[in-house]
ZAKE-962948 format. One record per residue: x negated, z negated, y negated of N, C-alpha, C, O, CB in turn. Coordinates in nm, 3 decimals. Each point is the difference from the previous one (the first is absolute). Glycine has a CB too. Example, Ala and Ser with C-alpha at 12.3 -4.5 7.8 and 13.67 -1.06 7.14 Angstrom:
! ZAKE-962948
+---------+---------+---------+---------+---------+---------+---------+---------+---------+---------+---------+---------+---------+---------+---------+
|      nx |      nz |      ny |     cax |     caz |     cay |      cx |      cz |      cy |      ox |      oz |      oy |     cbx |     cbz |     cby |
+---------+---------+---------+---------+---------+---------+---------+---------+---------+---------+---------+---------+---------+---------+---------+
|  -1.319 |  -0.780 |   0.569 |   0.089 |   0.000 |  -0.119 |  -0.090 |   0.000 |  -0.120 |  -0.104 |  -0.066 |   0.002 |   0.293 |  -0.059 |   0.115 |
|  -0.154 |   0.197 |  -0.222 |  -0.082 |  -0.006 |  -0.119 |   0.077 |  -0.073 |  -0.109 |  -0.051 |  -0.017 |  -0.111 |  -0.067 |   0.232 |   0.174 |
+---------+---------+---------+---------+---------+---------+---------+---------+---------+---------+---------+---------+---------+---------+---------+
***
This chain:
! ZAKE-962948
+---------+---------+---------+---------+---------+---------+---------+---------+---------+---------+---------+---------+---------+---------+---------+
|      nx |      nz |      ny |     cax |     caz |     cay |      cx |      cz |      cy |      ox |      oz |      oy |     cbx |     cbz |     cby |
+---------+---------+---------+---------+---------+---------+---------+---------+---------+---------+---------+---------+---------+---------+---------+
|  -8.329 | -15.320 | -12.968 |   0.004 |  -0.128 |  -0.070 |  -0.128 |  -0.078 |   0.029 |  -0.044 |  -0.010 |   0.115 |   0.296 |   0.006 |  -0.102 |
|  -0.310 |  -0.048 |  -0.117 |  -0.127 |  -0.071 |   0.012 |   0.026 |  -0.149 |   0.027 |   0.086 |  -0.061 |  -0.064 |  -0.197 |   0.228 |  -0.091 |
|   0.038 |  -0.222 |   0.249 |   0.015 |  -0.142 |   0.031 |  -0.129 |  -0.073 |  -0.035 |  -0.105 |   0.062 |  -0.018 |   0.269 |  -0.010 |   0.202 |
|  -0.155 |  -0.183 |  -0.194 |  -0.118 |  -0.080 |  -0.031 |  -0.014 |  -0.024 |  -0.149 |   0.080 |   0.046 |  -0.081 |  -0.191 |   0.047 |   0.283 |
|   0.008 |  -0.166 |  -0.235 |  -0.026 |  -0.036 |  -0.139 |  -0.095 |   0.100 |  -0.062 |  -0.114 |   0.013 |   0.044 |   0.152 |  -0.256 |   0.007 |
|   0.007 |   0.312 |  -0.152 |  -0.086 |   0.089 |  -0.077 |  -0.033 |  -0.071 |  -0.131 |   0.062 |  -0.100 |  -0.035 |   0.041 |   0.310 |   0.140 |
|  -0.199 |  -0.158 |  -0.176 |  -0.037 |  -0.063 |  -0.128 |   0.116 |   0.004 |  -0.099 |   0.017 |  -0.092 |  -0.080 |  -0.256 |   0.157 |   0.119 |
|   0.320 |   0.042 |  -0.034 |   0.114 |   0.009 |  -0.090 |   0.103 |  -0.108 |   0.030 |   0.059 |  -0.058 |  -0.091 |  -0.097 |   0.305 |   0.071 |
|   0.059 |  -0.275 |   0.148 |   0.097 |  -0.103 |   0.037 |  -0.051 |  -0.139 |  -0.041 |   0.079 |  -0.083 |  -0.046 |  -0.001 |   0.226 |   0.238 |
|  -0.205 |  -0.167 |  -0.175 |  -0.057 |  -0.130 |  -0.040 |   0.016 |  -0.019 |  -0.150 |   0.040 |  -0.108 |  -0.045 |  -0.205 |   0.118 |   0.236 |
|   0.135 |   0.093 |  -0.269 |   0.013 |  -0.009 |  -0.145 |   0.146 |  -0.024 |  -0.038 |   0.029 |  -0.080 |  -0.089 |  -0.227 |   0.233 |   0.059 |
|   0.290 |  -0.085 |   0.097 |   0.142 |  -0.019 |  -0.030 |   0.046 |  -0.142 |   0.031 |   0.077 |  -0.058 |  -0.076 |  -0.039 |   0.301 |   0.125 |
|  -0.084 |  -0.299 |   0.063 |   0.038 |  -0.136 |   0.037 |  -0.059 |  -0.100 |  -0.099 |   0.068 |  -0.096 |  -0.038 |  -0.056 |   0.164 |   0.280 |
|  -0.136 |  -0.048 |  -0.283 |  -0.063 |  -0.091 |  -0.098 |   0.075 |   0.006 |  -0.132 |   0.025 |  -0.103 |  -0.063 |  -0.249 |   0.133 |   0.174 |
|   0.259 |   0.092 |  -0.154 |   0.076 |   0.012 |  -0.126 |   0.134 |  -0.071 |   0.010 |   0.041 |  -0.068 |  -0.093 |  -0.153 |   0.287 |   0.048 |
|   0.179 |  -0.202 |   0.158 |   0.129 |  -0.066 |   0.020 |  -0.017 |  -0.152 |  -0.003 |   0.081 |  -0.069 |  -0.063 |  -0.001 |   0.265 |   0.198 |
|  -0.182 |  -0.247 |  -0.069 |  -0.023 |  -0.144 |   0.003 |  -0.028 |  -0.055 |  -0.139 |   0.049 |  -0.106 |  -0.037 |  -0.137 |   0.127 |   0.270 |
|   0.008 |   0.051 |  -0.310 |  -0.032 |  -0.045 |  -0.136 |   0.125 |   0.002 |  -0.086 |   0.024 |  -0.095 |  -0.076 |  -0.259 |   0.183 |   0.099 |
|   0.315 |   0.017 |  -0.013 |   0.122 |   0.009 |  -0.079 |   0.098 |  -0.111 |   0.038 |   0.059 |  -0.063 |  -0.088 |  -0.091 |   0.310 |   0.070 |
|   0.048 |  -0.272 |   0.147 |   0.090 |  -0.106 |   0.044 |  -0.049 |  -0.137 |  -0.045 |   0.080 |  -0.083 |  -0.044 |  -0.016 |   0.223 |   0.240 |
|  -0.194 |  -0.164 |  -0.185 |  -0.055 |  -0.129 |  -0.042 |   0.021 |  -0.021 |  -0.150 |   0.035 |  -0.110 |  -0.044 |  -0.206 |   0.123 |   0.228 |
|   0.150 |   0.092 |  -0.262 |   0.021 |  -0.012 |  -0.145 |   0.147 |  -0.022 |  -0.031 |   0.032 |  -0.075 |  -0.092 |  -0.230 |   0.223 |   0.050 |
|   0.287 |  -0.084 |   0.116 |   0.143 |  -0.018 |  -0.023 |   0.045 |  -0.141 |   0.036 |   0.076 |  -0.062 |  -0.075 |  -0.041 |   0.305 |   0.120 |
|  -0.081 |  -0.294 |   0.067 |   0.037 |  -0.136 |   0.041 |  -0.054 |  -0.101 |  -0.100 |   0.070 |  -0.095 |  -0.038 |  -0.069 |   0.166 |   0.279 |
|  -0.125 |  -0.053 |  -0.283 |  -0.058 |  -0.091 |  -0.099 |   0.079 |   0.007 |  -0.131 |   0.021 |  -0.103 |  -0.065 |  -0.248 |   0.130 |   0.170 |
|   0.269 |   0.092 |  -0.144 |   0.081 |   0.015 |  -0.121 |   0.133 |  -0.071 |   0.013 |   0.053 |  -0.052 |  -0.098 |  -0.165 |   0.270 |   0.054 |
|   0.168 |  -0.219 |   0.164 |   0.125 |  -0.070 |   0.024 |  -0.012 |  -0.150 |  -0.020 |   0.098 |  -0.067 |  -0.031 |  -0.037 |   0.246 |   0.190 |
|  -0.180 |  -0.231 |  -0.140 |  -0.026 |  -0.143 |  -0.022 |  -0.062 |  -0.027 |  -0.136 |  -0.059 |  -0.105 |  -0.023 |   0.029 |   0.079 |   0.268 |
|   0.045 |   0.121 |  -0.336 |  -0.051 |  -0.011 |  -0.138 |  -0.151 |  -0.017 |  -0.006 |  -0.052 |  -0.065 |  -0.090 |   0.270 |  -0.034 |   0.025 |
|  -0.288 |   0.158 |   0.160 |  -0.146 |   0.000 |  -0.003 |  -0.045 |   0.138 |  -0.046 |   0.051 |   0.102 |   0.044 |  -0.067 |  -0.275 |   0.143 |
|  -0.080 |   0.173 |  -0.276 |  -0.052 |   0.129 |  -0.045 |  -0.118 |   0.038 |   0.089 |  -0.095 |  -0.076 |   0.019 |   0.170 |   0.033 |  -0.257 |
|  -0.065 |   0.162 |   0.290 |  -0.104 |   0.050 |   0.089 |  -0.044 |   0.136 |  -0.051 |   0.082 |   0.088 |  -0.026 |   0.011 |  -0.216 |   0.226 |
|  -0.221 |   0.143 |  -0.214 |  -0.055 |   0.128 |  -0.040 |  -0.009 |   0.088 |   0.124 |  -0.081 |  -0.028 |   0.089 |  -0.050 |  -0.077 |  -0.282 |
|   0.210 |   0.211 |   0.203 |  -0.002 |   0.083 |   0.120 |  -0.137 |   0.060 |   0.028 |  -0.039 |   0.013 |   0.116 |   0.278 |   0.037 |  -0.157 |
|  -0.312 |  -0.014 |  -0.062 |  -0.134 |   0.057 |   0.020 |  -0.095 |  -0.106 |   0.057 |  -0.080 |   0.030 |   0.088 |   0.119 |   0.132 |  -0.278 |
|  -0.030 |  -0.283 |   0.139 |  -0.084 |  -0.107 |   0.052 |   0.034 |  -0.034 |   0.144 |  -0.089 |  -0.023 |   0.082 |   0.069 |  -0.068 |  -0.312 |
|   0.149 |   0.089 |   0.262 |   0.043 |  -0.026 |   0.136 |  -0.045 |   0.113 |   0.094 |  -0.043 |  -0.025 |   0.112 |   0.240 |  -0.104 |  -0.200 |
|  -0.187 |   0.252 |   0.039 |  -0.045 |   0.114 |   0.080 |  -0.150 |  -0.008 |   0.026 |  -0.047 |   0.035 |   0.108 |   0.232 |   0.105 |  -0.204 |
|  -0.260 |  -0.186 |  -0.003 |  -0.145 |  -0.015 |   0.017 |  -0.031 |  -0.107 |   0.104 |  -0.089 |   0.019 |   0.082 |   0.054 |   0.053 |  -0.320 |
|   0.106 |  -0.182 |   0.234 |  -0.022 |  -0.106 |   0.097 |   0.032 |   0.048 |   0.141 |  -0.075 |  -0.026 |   0.094 |   0.127 |  -0.146 |  -0.270 |
|   0.060 |   0.242 |   0.191 |   0.038 |   0.053 |   0.131 |  -0.102 |   0.102 |   0.049 |  -0.038 |  -0.001 |   0.117 |   0.280 |  -0.037 |  -0.172 |
|  -0.286 |   0.126 |  -0.034 |  -0.099 |   0.101 |   0.037 |  -0.132 |  -0.065 |   0.042 |  -0.064 |   0.046 |   0.095 |   0.172 |   0.116 |  -0.254 |
|  -0.148 |  -0.267 |   0.089 |  -0.123 |  -0.071 |   0.038 |   0.016 |  -0.065 |   0.137 |  -0.094 |   0.000 |   0.080 |   0.042 |  -0.041 |  -0.322 |
|   0.169 |  -0.015 |   0.269 |   0.025 |  -0.060 |   0.130 |  -0.005 |   0.103 |   0.112 |  -0.059 |  -0.024 |   0.105 |   0.197 |  -0.148 |  -0.216 |
|  -0.076 |   0.287 |   0.087 |  -0.002 |   0.108 |   0.099 |  -0.142 |   0.049 |   0.022 |  -0.042 |   0.024 |   0.113 |   0.275 |   0.044 |  -0.180 |
|  -0.309 |  -0.053 |  -0.042 |  -0.138 |   0.047 |   0.012 |  -0.085 |  -0.102 |   0.077 |  -0.085 |   0.038 |   0.080 |   0.109 |   0.089 |  -0.297 |
|  -0.002 |  -0.254 |   0.192 |  -0.074 |  -0.104 |   0.071 |   0.029 |   0.004 |   0.150 |  -0.092 |  -0.004 |   0.082 |   0.097 |  -0.138 |  -0.289 |
|   0.122 |   0.150 |   0.242 |   0.038 |   0.005 |   0.141 |  -0.055 |   0.126 |   0.067 |  -0.052 |  -0.006 |   0.111 |   0.261 |  -0.124 |  -0.163 |
|  -0.198 |   0.244 |  -0.016 |  -0.051 |   0.125 |   0.055 |  -0.152 |  -0.004 |   0.016 |  -0.053 |   0.051 |   0.099 |   0.246 |   0.071 |  -0.203 |
|  -0.261 |  -0.181 |   0.009 |  -0.146 |  -0.010 |   0.009 |  -0.045 |  -0.087 |   0.115 |  -0.092 |   0.035 |   0.073 |   0.080 |  -0.001 |  -0.317 |
|   0.077 |  -0.149 |   0.260 |  -0.036 |  -0.090 |   0.110 |   0.033 |   0.065 |   0.134 |  -0.079 |  -0.008 |   0.094 |   0.120 |  -0.193 |  -0.242 |
|   0.074 |   0.264 |   0.157 |   0.039 |   0.067 |   0.125 |  -0.099 |   0.111 |   0.033 |  -0.042 |   0.012 |   0.115 |   0.285 |  -0.066 |  -0.159 |
|  -0.279 |   0.135 |  -0.052 |  -0.094 |   0.110 |   0.022 |  -0.137 |  -0.054 |   0.041 |  -0.063 |   0.055 |   0.091 |   0.188 |   0.085 |  -0.258 |
|  -0.172 |  -0.245 |   0.102 |  -0.128 |  -0.059 |   0.035 |   0.004 |  -0.051 |   0.144 |  -0.094 |   0.021 |   0.076 |   0.053 |  -0.084 |  -0.317 |
|   0.150 |  -0.005 |   0.277 |   0.013 |  -0.058 |   0.134 |  -0.002 |   0.110 |   0.105 |  -0.065 |  -0.015 |   0.104 |   0.197 |  -0.178 |  -0.197 |
|  -0.061 |   0.304 |   0.068 |   0.008 |   0.108 |   0.097 |  -0.131 |   0.076 |   0.013 |  -0.029 |   0.055 |   0.107 |   0.271 |  -0.036 |  -0.158 |
|  -0.322 |  -0.014 |  -0.054 |  -0.123 |   0.080 |   0.001 |  -0.125 |  -0.080 |   0.031 |  -0.110 |   0.055 |  -0.001 |   0.219 |   0.091 |  -0.162 |
|  -0.095 |  -0.274 |   0.191 |  -0.113 |  -0.084 |   0.035 |   0.029 |  -0.072 |   0.132 |   0.115 |  -0.035 |   0.029 |  -0.175 |   0.005 |  -0.274 |
|  -0.042 |   0.010 |   0.321 |   0.015 |  -0.070 |   0.127 |  -0.009 |  -0.150 |  -0.026 |  -0.108 |  -0.060 |   0.009 |   0.009 |   0.255 |   0.120 |
|   0.212 |  -0.255 |  -0.161 |   0.004 |  -0.139 |  -0.039 |   0.003 |  -0.092 |   0.122 |  -0.072 |  -0.100 |   0.005 |   0.189 |   0.166 |  -0.217 |
|  -0.033 |  -0.033 |   0.308 |   0.015 |  -0.088 |   0.116 |  -0.110 |   0.026 |   0.104 |  -0.063 |   0.106 |  -0.001 |   0.311 |  -0.113 |  -0.039 |
|  -0.270 |  -0.088 |   0.127 |  -0.100 |   0.013 |   0.106 |   0.038 |   0.115 |   0.093 |  -0.087 |   0.075 |   0.044 |   0.036 |  -0.322 |  -0.056 |
|   0.180 |   0.262 |   0.042 |   0.045 |   0.110 |   0.086 |  -0.031 |   0.136 |  -0.063 |  -0.041 |   0.093 |   0.070 |   0.224 |  -0.242 |   0.021 |
|  -0.163 |   0.161 |  -0.221 |  -0.028 |   0.125 |  -0.069 |  -0.150 |   0.029 |   0.000 |  -0.041 |   0.116 |   0.014 |   0.244 |  -0.150 |  -0.158 |
|  -0.285 |  -0.069 |   0.128 |  -0.145 |   0.019 |   0.002 |  -0.047 |   0.043 |   0.138 |  -0.087 |   0.086 |   0.012 |   0.063 |  -0.258 |  -0.193 |
|   0.082 |   0.112 |   0.286 |  -0.035 |   0.039 |   0.136 |   0.043 |   0.144 |   0.028 |  -0.074 |   0.076 |   0.062 |   0.097 |  -0.315 |   0.012 |
|   0.095 |   0.275 |  -0.120 |   0.048 |   0.138 |   0.019 |  -0.089 |   0.099 |  -0.073 |  -0.028 |   0.108 |   0.052 |   0.263 |  -0.193 |  -0.028 |
|  -0.280 |   0.050 |  -0.144 |  -0.089 |   0.090 |  -0.074 |  -0.134 |   0.014 |   0.070 |  -0.056 |   0.109 |   0.005 |   0.170 |  -0.174 |  -0.218 |
|  -0.166 |  -0.044 |   0.267 |  -0.126 |   0.006 |   0.073 |   0.014 |   0.089 |   0.124 |  -0.090 |   0.078 |   0.031 |   0.029 |  -0.309 |  -0.114 |
|   0.173 |   0.219 |   0.152 |   0.026 |   0.085 |   0.117 |   0.009 |   0.147 |  -0.041 |  -0.059 |   0.086 |   0.065 |   0.180 |  -0.277 |   0.047 |
|  -0.049 |   0.218 |  -0.220 |   0.014 |   0.137 |  -0.049 |  -0.135 |   0.057 |  -0.043 |  -0.031 |   0.116 |   0.028 |   0.265 |  -0.167 |  -0.102 |
|  -0.314 |  -0.030 |   0.005 |  -0.133 |   0.044 |  -0.041 |  -0.086 |   0.032 |   0.122 |  -0.078 |   0.096 |  -0.002 |   0.095 |  -0.236 |  -0.206 |
|  -0.002 |   0.060 |   0.314 |  -0.075 |   0.026 |   0.123 |   0.040 |   0.131 |   0.064 |  -0.085 |   0.073 |   0.051 |   0.066 |  -0.316 |  -0.016 |
|   0.148 |   0.275 |  -0.037 |   0.048 |   0.127 |   0.056 |  -0.052 |   0.116 |  -0.083 |  -0.044 |   0.102 |   0.055 |   0.249 |  -0.215 |   0.034 |
|  -0.199 |   0.099 |  -0.220 |  -0.043 |   0.108 |  -0.089 |  -0.152 |   0.013 |  -0.007 |  -0.052 |   0.104 |  -0.042 |   0.258 |  -0.141 |  -0.091 |
|  -0.277 |  -0.065 |   0.173 |  -0.146 |   0.003 |  -0.009 |  -0.049 |  -0.029 |  -0.140 |  -0.111 |   0.037 |  -0.037 |   0.108 |   0.125 |   0.222 |
|   0.087 |  -0.228 |  -0.263 |  -0.038 |  -0.036 |  -0.138 |  -0.016 |  -0.149 |  -0.009 |   0.039 |  -0.074 |   0.092 |   0.083 |   0.273 |  -0.187 |
|  -0.177 |  -0.243 |  -0.011 |  -0.009 |  -0.144 |  -0.024 |   0.049 |  -0.029 |  -0.139 |  -0.010 |   0.084 |  -0.090 |  -0.184 |  -0.107 |   0.248 |
|   0.249 |  -0.095 |  -0.176 |   0.054 |  -0.042 |  -0.128 |  -0.113 |  -0.041 |  -0.092 |  -0.074 |  -0.094 |   0.030 |   0.287 |   0.019 |   0.079 |
|  -0.228 |   0.145 |  -0.220 |  -0.108 |  -0.029 |  -0.094 |   0.047 |  -0.090 |  -0.108 |  -0.077 |  -0.036 |  -0.088 |  -0.027 |   0.253 |   0.136 |
+---------+---------+---------+---------+---------+---------+---------+---------+---------+---------+---------+---------+---------+---------+---------+
***
């Protein structure tokens, strides 16, 4: 049995959320375009994933910059 979040599980959860949101909105007599809602959700997920990936791959904090300088010193490389 596989544990953790896989891309298939994320897609399934997003689809479920979009379907539920459209159903609830329909219950309140609001018309919601499921494709438009899916696009908005997908853009939100992409934005969060992009910011998270950028944060993890760049030395943003002072502690991360110090750690990178220490690692570069051990490796004998310098940050260009």
